[in-house]
N, C-alpha and C positions, 0 to 999 in steps of 0.2 A: 393307878390302875390302867390308864391308857397306855403308859409306857410298857407295862407288862404285856398287854394284849399285842402291842406293836412288836415287841421282841418275840413273842410266841409265833406271830404271823411270819416274821422274817425267818425264824428257825424252821418253820414248817415248809416254807418256799424253798429254803436252802436244801433241806433234806430231799425234796422232790426234784430239784434242779440238778444236784450233783450226780445222782445215778443216770439221769438222761444225758449228761455230757459224756458219759463213758460208753455210749452205744458203739457197738462194733460196726465198722464201715460196711462189712459184708451183709449186715442186717438191712441196710438201706436198700430198698427195692424201688427201681424206677420202672414206670409202666412201659410196656412195649408200644412203639409207635403204632398209631391206629391203622389197622388194615395190613400190617406187615407180619410176616411169618418167618421165623428162623428156619433156615434150610441146612440140613446136614448133608454135606458133600463127602462122599466116600473117596478113599484113595487120594486125598489131598491134604495139604498142611505142611508144616516144616519138615517132617520126616520124609516127604516125597519131593523135596527140592533138590537141585543139583548140589553136589558137594565137591570138595577138591579132588576127590577120587573117582567120581562117576557123574555122568550126565543123567538127568531124570526128567521125565515128562509125564503129565497126567492129562486125561481127556475123558469125555463121555460120548456115548452113542445111543441114539434112540431108534426104535423100530417096533412095529407090531410083531415082527419075527425075532425070536430070541437070538439066533446066531448072527443075524444081520446087525442087531444092536451091538453085539460083541466085536464084530468085524469093523464097524464104523468107529467104535471107541479105540480099538487098536490102531486103525489107520490114522485117526486124528492124533493120537499120541505119538505115532511114528513121525507124522508130519511135523509136529511141534519139536520132537527130538532132533530131526533133521535141520530145522531152522536154527535151533540152539547150537548144534555142533558146527554148522556152516558158519554162523556169525563168529563163534569163538575161534574157529580155525582161521578165518579171514584175518582176525586181529592178530593171532599168533603168527601167521605168515607175514603180514605187513611188519609187525615188530621184529620178527626174526631177520627178514631181508634188510630192514633199516639198520639193524644192529651189526650187520656183516659188511665186509668190504667186497661187494660183488660188482663186476663191471657193468652189467646191464641189469639194473635193478627192476626195470619195467618188465623185461622178459622173464626174470626169475619170479616176480610177483605173480605174473599170469600163470606161470607153471605151477606155483603153490596153489592158486585158486583152482586150476584144473584138477590138481591132485585132491583137493578138498571135496570136489563134487564126486570124484571116483571113490574115495574112501567112505564118504557118507553113504553113498548108494550101496556099497558092499557090506558095510558094517552094521547098518540098521537091521539087517536080518538077524544079527546076533543079540538084539535086545531081549532082555528077560522081563517077565511080568513080576513085579514085586508087590502088586495088590490088584485084586479083581473083585468086584462086587456087582451083583445083578439084582435089580429091583423091578417090580411090576406095578404100574399105576392101576387105579380102579378101572380105567378105560381099556386095559389090556396091553397098553404100550410097555415094552421092556426098555429099561434104562441100564446101560452097562457103564460101569466106572472102571478105569484101568490106570495103572501107573507103571511105566516102563523104566528100565535102567540099563545103561551101557557104560562099562568101565572106561575111564579116561585112558588107562594104559593100553586098552585094546585099540583105541583110536590112535594114540601116539605111536604104538608099534606098527600099525597098518600104514600110518603116514610115513614113518621112518623107512619101512620096507619099500613103499612106492618111490620115495625120494632117492633111495640108494640105487634104484633101477633107472632113474632119470638121468640120461647122459648130460643134459644141460646143467643139472643141479649137482651131480655127483662130485665134481671137483671142488665146488664151494660149500658143500653140505657139511655141517658140524653138528652131530647128534646131541652132544652135551649142551651146546648153545640152544638148539631147538627145544630140548626137553626142559631146560630152564625157563625159556619163554612160555612154553606150554603150561608148566606147573604154575607160573605166576598168573596166567589167565584163568586157570581152573580155580585157583584161590579167590580170585575176584568174583568169579561166577558163583562160588559157594557163598560169598558174602552179599550177593545180590547187586553187585556193581556193574 
């Protein structure tokens, strides 16, 4: 009799235990950390990161005035875009100059850096908005979210145009080598490297 009761108890526990082992991982709910709130940030995420074909930047702007919030967001995104392009083009310039046989590498590098500043200043005006959201907080403050994009080819073409006009660089300039170096850096940028 004891053996029978023991077997029934084991069978009952097994029947209860087996379905609980098959719980879906998605069903497991972890509590939110105390006092923390999830924030939804518009115009951000993977689809708004730079790719091998385009530079992208996102930013926000806040103000009690709607238009000022939008201007701040665009200004912040343009500033971020300028930094990204400048640092990428500095690497492209350094790598390009080091991969060529130029007599005065220091002078050529400085010319590339000057060209970068000029190109960035001129081309940032051509950024397009790929996302814009405007929210308002209960206190009346407007928050503008924006994402900007600028084609990598636009930058490469402007750079090429400027370099071909530069007498110091014209003799040593090789567009194919420059474009190859540029494309490698854009690929790295898109991978977050």
